N, C-alpha and C positions, 0 to 999 in steps of 0.2 A: 727585812720587813719593817714598814713604816708604822710607828705607833700613832694611833689616832688620839689626839688630845681630848676630843669630845668624850671618849670612852673612859678616861682616867677617873679613878675614884676621887671624890672631893669631900671635904668636911661640910656637912649640912649647915646651911645658914638658917639660924632660928631667930635672929634679931631683926626688927624692922629697919633700923638704920643701916645695918650691914646689907640687907636685901636691896634697899634703895641705892646704896653705893655700888652694888654689883650691876644693877640695871643702868645706872649712869655710866659706869665704866664700859659696859657692853655697848652702849650707844656711841661712846667715843671711839671704840674699836670699829664699829660699823661705819661711822662717818669718815674715819681715817683710812678706810679701805684695808684694815688689818684684822678682820674677824678671826676668832679662834675656832669657831664652831661651824663646820659644814654639816649638812644634815646627812650623815653617813649611816648606813645600816648597822655598822658596828656599834655606833653610839646608841642606837635604838635598842639593840640587843643588850648592851651593858646596863641600860636603865630599866629593862623589862621586869626585873624581879620585884621591884617595889618603887615607891616614890616618896620623896620628901621635898616638894617644891618650896621655894622661898618667897614667891609672890603670886598673886592672881592679878592679871591685867585685864581690865574691862575696856574694850575698844570697839571701833566701828567695823562694819563688814567691808569697808572700802578695800578694793584689791591692791591698792598702792601702799597699804599699811600692814605688811606682814609682821606681826608682833614679835615672834621669835627671832626674826632676822634683824629688826631694827634695834633690838636689845642684845643681839649676839648671844642668845641663850640656847643651850642644847636640850636634848630629850630629858625630861624629868625636872627641869629647873623652874618652869613657870606654868601656871594654869592660865588658859586664855578663854575669855568669854566675850563673844562678839555679837552685836546686833546693829541694825541700822541706826546711825547717830548715837551709838552706845546707849540706847533706850533701856532703862532698867525695869523690865517687866518681872513677873513673879518667877519665871524660869531663870532669869539672870540673877535675881536676888538670892534664890535658892542655891544656885551654883556657887555664888560667892560665899554664902554661908557654909556650904559643904566644904569648900576649900579651906576656910578658916577653922571650922569646928572639927572636921574629920581628918583633914590633912595637915593641920597645924601651921598653915601659912601665916607669917607675921606681917605681911604687907599687902595692902590692896591699892592698886594704882588705877585711876580712871584716866584714860588717854583719849583726848579729842584730837582732831587734826584740822589743819587749814583746808579751805575749800571743800568742806563737807557737803555733799550733795543733799543729804537729808535735811540738814539745817537750812541750806539755801532754799530748798523747796518749801520749807515751812515759812521762811521769811516772805517768800513770794505769795504763799497762800494767805498769810495774815495781812499783807499789804492789799491784796485784791479782795479780801473777804470771801474767798472761794475755797471752801473746805472739800478736799477730795474724799471720795467714798471708800468703802471697803477697808481692807487691812492697812493700806497705806495711810488712810485717814487716822488710824490708831497711832502711827508714828508721829504724824503731824500733831495730834492731840497731846502727845507726851512731850514734844519739843516746844510747843507753842508757849508755855509759861516762861521759858527762858527767852524766847523771841520777844515777848511782851515786856520784858525787863529793860530792853534797850530801845534806842531810837531807830525804828524800822526804816526810816527814810535816809539814814546815814549811809554813805558809800560802803562803810565797813560793817554794816549791820550784821551780816552773817558771821563775821569774825567775832564781834562782840557777843552775839547770841551763843556761838559755840563755846566760848569761854564761860559764859553764864551757865550754860547747860552742864559743863564739866563741874563747876562749883556746886550746882544743885545735886548732881549725881553723887559727888563726894559726900555731901550731907546725908543723902539717902542711904549710902553704904554704911554710914556710921549708926544707922537706926535698925539694921537687920537684926532679927532675933538671934541672940547669942553673941553676935559681933559687937553690939553696943557695949555689952559687959566687958568683952575682951579689950575694947578700945579704952574704956574707963580705967581698966586695970593696968594699962600700959603694955599689954602683950601684943597688940596689933595697932598698926598705924594705917591711915588712909590718906593718899596724896592724889592731887590732880596734876595733869601735865598736858602739853600740846605738842604734836608732831608736825614739823615743817616738811611738807612734801618736796620742796625744792632743795633743801640742804641736808635733810636726814636727821637734823638735830631734834632732840626731845627737850623741851623747856619745862621745868617744874613751875607750878603756879603756887604763889604764896597763899 
């Protein structure tokens, strides 16, 4: 009988630097084609009794960016919060706060990605001065401040805006009720990163 490595007991990670190192190592395994964790039902069963995740990753809904896969993390390792363009509405902020304050997560990562459709749509809307209506308009409203930080006529305006939006979201995560105190006390860290759709690499932003 083959032992499933995903189901093996592991020492919980409670330090932000160690949590970040595990995400970076998992991304290296993913890119190298040597992931440790398939999503097997035995791993789900092994983690079903409780959870002590070591990170909460805030990302986009883009179907090309499956967060557990690109960081090679198994059941119970990370909390995932996704919205279009990783827009941080109250539900997202509350979810991150819950992960930190109730589950003891030491690391928050905000992950943008290249060729983000939501950011590109916002760049085009700002350029044209044409605001979409309805709930999609809400996404545009939330992304527009980052777009206006950059030269919207530049060929790489969407790339620049995406990175600006990651930085703005990182700053907002540091202000969540209860999280801000944990960050100041050194119990929690918040980092920004960008996923490359072509290579699979995740690059941390300074």
